[in-house]
N, C-alpha and C positions, 0 to 999 in steps of 0.2 A: 287500577292497573286491570287491563285485559290480559286473561290466560290463552294464549292463544295454542290450543292442544294439537290443531291440524289432524283432529279425527276423522279417520276415512269412515264415517259414520257405516254406510253401506256401500261400498262402489262394485255396482252392480257391471257386470260384463257383458250387457247385450247389446250394447251398442259397439262396442270395443272390438267384439268376436265377432259381427252382424255378417262379417264377410267371410269368414272364417270357410274349414272344408265344407262343400256341398257335397250331405252325403244322400242315397238312396237304395231304400232297403232290397229292390233289387240290382243293385249294381255289381260289377263281376270283382269277385275276391282278389284276381291278379291286377288289376288295375291299379296303379300307384296312385295314392291323393298328393294335392300339390304342398299338402306340410310335409311328406315322405321326404318329395323331389326337394324342398327346401332343406332339407336336415342336411348337417354336414358339410356340403358346398354349397351352397345356393347358386354361384356362377356357374361352375361346371355342370350342375343340373340344367340351367337355365340356356346352357350354351347345347347340351344334348337335344333339347327339346327343340331348338330353333334348327339342328340339323335335322330333328325328327319332322318338321313340318316342309323343309325343304324336298325330303324323301317322299314325303304324302303330302301332297298340297290340297287333299280333299277330304282331309281326317278332320271332321268336324271337333273332334274331342282334344285334339292337339290344342285347337286355336283356344277350346275352354279354359284346359291349362292353363297356356300360354295367358290369359285374361286374368287368372287365377294369381300369378306369378306378380303380373302387374299392378292389380289390386294389393298384394301385402306389400309391394315396392311403392304402394301410393301414387300411381302412376295411373290415375282413371281413365286419362282419355284414350292412353294406349290399349286400357284394358276392353273399352266399348269398341275401339275397331275390330279387337280379335272377335270379342263377343257376337257383334254384328257380321260378321264372316262364319264363325260358326253356326248362327241360326240361319245364313243363306245356306249352308249345306245341310244342316240338319233341325230344323225347326219343329220337330218331334221330339227332340232331348228336351226332357223337363229339367234335366240339369243346366242344360246352357242356358234355359229361363232363368233360373234360379241364379246363374251369375250375373245374367243381365241385372236382376233385381240388385244384387250386392252391389254393381254398378252405380245406381241411380242412388241408391242409399249414401254410397261415397261421396256422390254428387249431390247429395240433401234436396234428392227429387223424390222425396216421403212418400208421395200419390202414387208416380209412377211406378216404383217398387212394389209397391202393395199391389196393383193391378198387374205386374208382370209376373208378382209371385201366385196372384189366383189364376193365370193363364197356366201357370207350372202344374196346377193343381186338374185343370183342367185337361191336361194329358196324363199324370200320372196323380190320380188322387190320393195315393198312398207316400208319396213323399215327405217324409219325416224332416227335410231339411226347409221345404217351401212352408210346412205346418210351424215348424218352429218360429221361423224368421216372419210369417205373417204374426204369430203370436207377439212376439217383442214389438214392431212396429204399432199393433192394436194397444200393446202396452204403454207405448211413450203417448199416446194418444189418451190414455185412460179410458180406453174402452174396456173394461175389465171382465165384461162377461163374453165378448168376442174373444179376448185373449184366452181367457179360460176354454172356451169351446173348441179353439184351435189347439191348444194345449191336450184336453180329452182325447182330440183323435191321434193326436202324435201319439199317445202313451198307448190307446188301442194298437197301433201300429208295432210300437218298440215297448214294451212295458217297462224296460229296464233302463229309458231313456233321463239320464240325470239331469240334462239340460232343462228339462221340462219340468223336474218336480223344482228343479233352483227357479225357473219362472214362478211358477205358483206361488213359492216362497215368496217372491219378491208381492206379487197380487197380493198375497193376504195381507203382508205387513203393511203394504199402502192401504187395503181395508180395514186395518185396523185390528186384524185375527191373528195375534201373535201365537196363541197356539198354536191353529192350523200349520203356521209357516213353519214353527218348530217340525210339528210332524213330516211336513216335506221334505227340509232340511235332514232330516233324520233317516227318510227314508232313501234321497239322496246320497249320502254316505254308506247306509247299508250297503246300497249297490255298487257304489266306486268309495273306497276308504279314502284316496287320496285325490276326492275333490276337493280343492280348495276353497271355493267359494261357499260351498255349504259350511266348513269347517266355522271360517269367519263369521258366515250368517249368524249360526248357531253361538259362537262366543258373543257378537253384538246383543241376541236376543236376551240371553242369560244374564249377560251383565246388566242388560237394562233391568233385570227383575231382583239385580242383586244375587241372584245364585253362583256360587263359588265354583260350580261347573265350569263356569266362562272361560277360566284360567287353562281347565285341560285342552276346552276345545281350542282354544288360541295356539297352545301348545303342538296340539295336531296338525295344526296348517302349518307352521314353525317346521315340525318335523318331516313334512311332503318335500321340500325342501331348505336345507338349512341357512343358502345364502340366499334367501327370499328375503332382502330389508323391510319388504314392504309388511309381512308376515310379523317381522319382529318388534316394527316399528308399535303395532296396535299392540302387542303384547307390552309391550315398554308403556303403552298410556294406560292399558288396562291397570298395570300395575299403580303407573303414578297416580290416576284416580283414585285407587283403593289405600292409597298411602303408603306402598310398601315400597318404598324410596330408593334403598339401595338395590333391587330387584330391579327397578326402572333405570335408574343410573348403568347397572351392568351391563342391559338390553340396548341403551343407547350408546355406550362406547362399544358394543359388539358392531353396531351400525356404522361407528364410525370408521372401525377397523377394516370394514369391506368395503367402504366407499365414503366419497365426500357429500356431506349432509348436513345442511343447515339446519335444519329441522331437528334433529338431534341434539346438535348444539345448543339451540335455541332452549329444548325443553330442559336440557341440563343447567342451562343458565336459570331457568326459572324456577327450578327446583332450589339451587343453589341462595337465589336471591328471596324466596317467600316460605321456604321451609326451613333451611341451612339458615339461613341468615349470614352466609357466608358470601359476602356482598365481593371481595377481590377475584374470588373463582369464578362468581358468577360474570362480573366485567371478564374475564377474560374466555369465558363461553361466547358471550354476546359477542364481543367482537371478532371471534373465530366463527361466528355463523356470518356476520357482516363483513367477514375476509370472502365467503365463498359468495355471496349475495349483497350487494351494496345496497340496495333498494327493497330489503326486508326493513320495512318501516317498525315493524313491533319490536325487531329486536335492537333498535336503535333506539325508540323507546327506553325501554327496557336497560339500556345499556347508560342512558343516563341518569334513570332512578336509582341503578346500583351504586353510580357517582355518587348522586346525591346522597345516600344512603350512607356511602363510608366515608363522607364529610367531605366530600369533594364538589362541593358547590359550585365551585366556577367551571369546571369542567363539565360538570353538570348542564349547567347554564348553558353553555356552547352546543352542547348536544341539541338539546331542546329547540334552542334558535335552528339547527341546523335542518331538523325535523319539521319546525314549523314553515321552514324556507319550500321543504316538497309537499308539507301538507298543511298549509296554512290554517287550516281549519278543526287541527287535528285537537279534540275539546280537553282530553287528559294531559298533553304536555300545556297547553295553555294554563290548564289549572295548577301546574307544576311551577312554571314560571311566574306567573302571580304569587303564590306560596312564599318562592324563591324574593321575591322581591318585596314582600310584606316582612 
């Protein structure tokens, strides 16, 4: 049987957040960022921006802001049109070139994204947003030394840039230096105690070392936002892997109260099947996982196994056959069918 924990070993944010807010160490403190505009009422903010563009059609920054709105909405082509207009109006604004790099990244034109970021640094060598995004790109290609050099430059400009410490930790992990990664994550949370990714990273690294401090680091991540089911799920997995089954079940049920989540039901089923040997409860949990996601093949297999273990071999056989129609070479299901036939 396969234990599918769905453990998010390290879900780093460098791809997801690549198109986030472009910062410049020399930017006007009164300028509203795109993320601020998107808060509370994004559509109203977008409409206001459109009106501003009508009133100031030669304002490059307004087109740049709208390009970032389009990026956040997943409309890369519209973003590209706006950023090109912005560059026609002001080709010496480094942040506009950074936005163009974001657009190219969204369109998976990674080489173009890299070259445009380098262009932005020709205009403003101290642009920390461009430095960070170049570091991310080189990290994707596992050019660790180049990535680290850009991070060092970014930290020289801004010594409390937590994203840079986060990326340094990622590089250290990929190079096998978990001690240095821990130090980098600790610097990040010292600077910003609400830096979620760093607490999760620390939890994962300490858990791998068997250090019980991992639990507190995961709890710190949960406490940043108690509605963050991703954090609760990782904490539940930690409890499950350390045989603290009651705590694990409590956290999975907390998730279920907050959202529809087939993985939480699956893991509750697994605990009841493997550890508790409560087959009826396991059957119920796997069925609920399948009600949410009928293509959840691991849940289907373990539902069949739970039925078999409960003594309902005929229903188990039917479920195994159903799974084999979907996955003809499912080794475990074939073995169980053979066992039932012998």
